N, CA and C atoms as a LAMMPS dump frame, in Angstrom:
ITEM: TIMESTEP
0
ITEM: NUMBER OF ATOMS
225
ITEM: BOX BOUNDS ff ff ff
-5.0000000000000000e+02 5.0000000000000000e+02
-5.0000000000000000e+02 5.0000000000000000e+02
-5.0000000000000000e+02 5.0000000000000000e+02
ITEM: ATOMS id mol type element x y z
1 1 1 N -4.258 4.245 37.822
2 1 2 C -4.369 3.548 36.539
3 1 3 C -4.924 2.153 36.802
4 2 1 N -5.897 1.739 36.027
5 2 2 C -6.514 0.43 36.216
6 2 3 C -5.759 -0.622 35.421
7 3 1 N -6.063 -1.892 35.698
8 3 2 C -5.459 -2.993 34.949
9 3 3 C -5.791 -2.879 33.461
10 4 1 N -7.003 -2.412 33.182
11 4 2 C -7.431 -2.271 31.791
12 4 3 C -6.555 -1.234 31.063
13 5 1 N -6.244 -0.111 31.737
14 5 2 C -5.382 0.914 31.139
15 5 3 C -3.982 0.372 30.894
16 6 1 N -3.451 -0.371 31.84
17 6 2 C -2.111 -0.946 31.704
18 6 3 C -2.084 -1.926 30.544
19 7 1 N -3.107 -2.754 30.434
20 7 2 C -3.177 -3.731 29.364
21 7 3 C -3.214 -3.04 28.008
22 8 1 N -3.984 -1.967 27.899
23 8 2 C -4.113 -1.256 26.635
24 8 3 C -2.774 -0.648 26.214
25 9 1 N -2.009 -0.143 27.165
26 9 2 C -0.715 0.466 26.842
27 9 3 C 0.322 -0.571 26.458
28 10 1 N 0.228 -1.774 26.995
29 10 2 C 1.223 -2.815 26.736
30 10 3 C 0.933 -3.641 25.494
31 11 1 N -0.263 -3.512 24.94
32 11 2 C -0.614 -4.291 23.747
33 11 3 C 0.07 -3.704 22.52
34 12 1 N 0.437 -4.574 21.597
35 12 2 C 0.995 -4.116 20.326
36 12 3 C -0.111 -3.411 19.547
37 13 1 N 0.243 -2.432 18.726
38 13 2 C -0.797 -1.76 17.938
39 13 3 C -1.524 -2.759 17.047
40 14 1 N -2.81 -2.615 16.981
41 14 2 C -3.614 -3.531 16.17
42 14 3 C -3.56 -3.103 14.717
43 15 1 N -3.55 -4.087 13.828
44 15 2 C -3.565 -3.806 12.4
45 15 3 C -4.989 -3.479 11.985
46 16 1 N -5.139 -2.427 11.198
47 16 2 C -6.454 -2.054 10.694
48 16 3 C -6.813 -3.009 9.572
49 17 1 N -7.841 -3.81 9.784
50 17 2 C -8.189 -4.832 8.8
51 17 3 C -9.49 -4.504 8.074
52 18 1 N -9.782 -3.216 7.931
53 18 2 C -10.976 -2.837 7.174
54 18 3 C -10.78 -3.207 5.712
55 19 1 N -11.853 -3.613 5.08
56 19 2 C -11.778 -3.992 3.67
57 19 3 C -11.688 -2.748 2.804
58 20 1 N -10.923 -2.878 1.731
59 20 2 C -10.768 -1.795 0.763
60 20 3 C -10.75 -2.416 -0.62
61 21 1 N -11.51 -1.865 -1.521
62 21 2 C -11.519 -2.388 -2.886
63 21 3 C -10.455 -1.679 -3.705
64 22 1 N -9.686 -2.458 -4.419
65 22 2 C -8.7 -1.926 -5.354
66 22 3 C -8.984 -2.53 -6.707
67 23 1 N -8.792 -1.757 -7.752
68 23 2 C -9.088 -2.226 -9.097
69 23 3 C -7.807 -2.262 -9.919
70 24 1 N -7.547 -3.418 -10.534
71 24 2 C -6.362 -3.619 -11.358
72 24 3 C -6.791 -4.053 -12.752
73 25 1 N -5.995 -3.692 -13.754
74 25 2 C -6.269 -4.244 -15.081
75 25 3 C -6.199 -5.772 -15.008
76 26 1 N -6.985 -6.44 -15.823
77 26 2 C -7.081 -7.904 -15.768
78 26 3 C -5.716 -8.578 -15.878
79 27 1 N -4.868 -8.1 -16.787
80 27 2 C -3.553 -8.728 -16.975
81 27 3 C -2.673 -8.57 -15.734
82 28 1 N -2.74 -7.402 -15.089
83 28 2 C -1.953 -7.173 -13.878
84 28 3 C -2.46 -8.045 -12.733
85 29 1 N -3.769 -8.147 -12.615
86 29 2 C -4.353 -8.985 -11.579
87 29 3 C -3.935 -10.445 -11.769
88 30 1 N -3.934 -10.892 -13.009
89 30 2 C -3.518 -12.268 -13.294
90 30 3 C -2.069 -12.492 -12.878
91 31 1 N -1.192 -11.532 -13.169
92 31 2 C 0.21 -11.651 -12.761
93 31 3 C 0.35 -11.699 -11.246
94 32 1 N -0.416 -10.858 -10.558
95 32 2 C -0.365 -10.843 -9.091
96 32 3 C -0.845 -12.186 -8.541
97 33 1 N -1.914 -12.726 -9.117
98 33 2 C -2.427 -14.031 -8.688
99 33 3 C -1.376 -15.126 -8.892
100 34 1 N -0.701 -15.09 -10.045
101 34 2 C 0.323 -16.102 -10.329
102 34 3 C 1.488 -16.006 -9.347
103 35 1 N 1.895 -14.79 -9.039
104 35 2 C 2.99 -14.61 -8.074
105 35 3 C 2.555 -15.035 -6.671
106 36 1 N 1.322 -14.723 -6.315
107 36 2 C 0.807 -15.133 -5.011
108 36 3 C 0.81 -16.655 -4.897
109 37 1 N 0.394 -17.331 -5.959
110 37 2 C 0.385 -18.797 -5.959
111 37 3 C 1.816 -19.333 -5.873
112 38 1 N 2.721 -18.729 -6.641
113 38 2 C 4.115 -19.175 -6.636
114 38 3 C 4.737 -19.033 -5.25
115 39 1 N 4.418 -17.913 -4.589
116 39 2 C 4.976 -17.629 -3.262
117 39 3 C 4.18 -18.269 -2.13
118 40 1 N 3.032 -18.875 -2.481
119 40 2 C 2.114 -19.434 -1.49
120 40 3 C 1.72 -18.366 -0.463
121 41 1 N 1.352 -17.196 -0.993
122 41 2 C 0.933 -16.048 -0.182
123 41 3 C -0.394 -15.526 -0.708
124 42 1 N -1.02 -14.647 0.065
125 42 2 C -2.285 -14.058 -0.366
126 42 3 C -2.039 -12.907 -1.338
127 43 1 N -3.084 -12.553 -2.087
128 43 2 C -2.998 -11.385 -2.966
129 43 3 C -2.67 -10.148 -2.141
130 44 1 N -3.294 -10.023 -1.006
131 44 2 C -3.07 -8.881 -0.132
132 44 3 C -1.6 -8.787 0.273
133 45 1 N -0.998 -9.906 0.632
134 45 2 C 0.411 -9.917 1.038
135 45 3 C 1.295 -9.446 -0.109
136 46 1 N 1.028 -9.936 -1.316
137 46 2 C 1.842 -9.569 -2.477
138 46 3 C 1.737 -8.067 -2.738
139 47 1 N 0.529 -7.521 -2.713
140 47 2 C 0.342 -6.093 -2.977
141 47 3 C 0.985 -5.255 -1.872
142 48 1 N 0.829 -5.663 -0.617
143 48 2 C 1.45 -4.919 0.475
144 48 3 C 2.974 -4.945 0.374
145 49 1 N 3.524 -6.087 0.032
146 49 2 C 4.979 -6.221 -0.119
147 49 3 C 5.469 -5.372 -1.293
148 50 1 N 4.716 -5.385 -2.38
149 50 2 C 5.077 -4.578 -3.554
150 50 3 C 5.092 -3.094 -3.182
151 51 1 N 4.111 -2.66 -2.408
152 51 2 C 4.074 -1.259 -1.978
153 51 3 C 5.304 -0.929 -1.135
154 52 1 N 5.631 -1.796 -0.194
155 52 2 C 6.792 -1.534 0.667
156 52 3 C 8.078 -1.427 -0.143
157 53 1 N 8.199 -2.246 -1.168
158 53 2 C 9.399 -2.217 -2.008
159 53 3 C 9.422 -0.993 -2.926
160 54 1 N 8.252 -0.542 -3.378
161 54 2 C 8.18 0.507 -4.393
162 54 3 C 7.978 1.911 -3.839
163 55 1 N 7.58 2.052 -2.584
164 55 2 C 7.156 3.366 -2.094
165 55 3 C 8.23 4.441 -2.178
166 56 1 N 9.495 4.097 -1.982
167 56 2 C 10.563 5.094 -2.096
168 56 3 C 10.608 5.648 -3.517
169 57 1 N 10.496 4.756 -4.508
170 57 2 C 10.491 5.198 -5.902
171 57 3 C 9.23 6.003 -6.229
172 58 1 N 8.101 5.582 -5.703
173 58 2 C 6.841 6.283 -5.97
174 58 3 C 6.884 7.688 -5.386
175 59 1 N 7.507 7.853 -4.226
176 59 2 C 7.605 9.18 -3.61
177 59 3 C 8.458 10.14 -4.439
178 60 1 N 9.281 9.612 -5.318
179 60 2 C 10.107 10.457 -6.195
180 60 3 C 9.299 11.036 -7.355
181 61 1 N 8.14 10.456 -7.657
182 61 2 C 7.319 10.923 -8.775
183 61 3 C 6.741 12.3 -8.454
184 62 1 N 6.633 13.167 -9.453
185 62 2 C 6.056 14.493 -9.191
186 62 3 C 4.556 14.373 -8.914
187 63 1 N 4.065 15.263 -8.073
188 63 2 C 2.627 15.271 -7.81
189 63 3 C 1.912 15.908 -8.986
190 64 1 N 0.613 15.771 -9.021
191 64 2 C -0.183 16.363 -10.094
192 64 3 C 0.021 17.876 -10.101
193 65 1 N 0.091 18.487 -8.926
194 65 2 C 0.297 19.933 -8.839
195 65 3 C 1.662 20.336 -9.392
196 66 1 N 2.684 19.517 -9.15
197 66 2 C 4.02 19.817 -9.67
198 66 3 C 4.022 19.778 -11.188
199 67 1 N 3.35 18.794 -11.771
200 67 2 C 3.308 18.658 -13.223
201 67 3 C 2.549 19.84 -13.821
202 68 1 N 1.437 20.22 -13.241
203 68 2 C 0.636 21.339 -13.754
204 68 3 C 1.445 22.629 -13.699
205 69 1 N 2.198 22.856 -12.618
206 69 2 C 3.025 24.055 -12.489
207 69 3 C 4.103 24.09 -13.573
208 70 1 N 4.731 22.962 -13.842
209 70 2 C 5.77 22.89 -14.868
210 70 3 C 5.215 23.233 -16.236
211 71 1 N 4.014 22.757 -16.547
212 71 2 C 3.405 23.002 -17.852
213 71 3 C 3.087 24.482 -18.018
214 72 1 N 2.634 25.138 -16.935
215 72 2 C 2.31 26.553 -17.003
216 72 3 C 3.573 27.387 -17.206
217 73 1 N 4.673 26.99 -16.545
218 73 2 C 5.94 27.705 -16.687
219 73 3 C 6.489 27.588 -18.115
220 74 1 N 6.273 26.446 -18.75
221 74 2 C 6.801 26.207 -20.094
222 74 3 C 6.005 26.977 -21.15
223 75 1 N 4.73 27.303 -20.854
224 75 2 C 3.854 27.914 -21.84
225 75 3 C 3.902 29.365 -21.912
């Protein structure tokens, strides 16, 4: 094993910083901007934090396939 291999294994995983466009309704974007300013954080930080807080609840939502199956069973 070379020094380069050892270094690669000991490094912390790098964060993927590729750009991604997200679209929000104007009113929601304004609220996020206001909260970011209040917290002295970036928009990205606020959205990432919101996802971390909400993901458990979001995972409880039915998928599109689940909803379609329910509608067919009811009909």
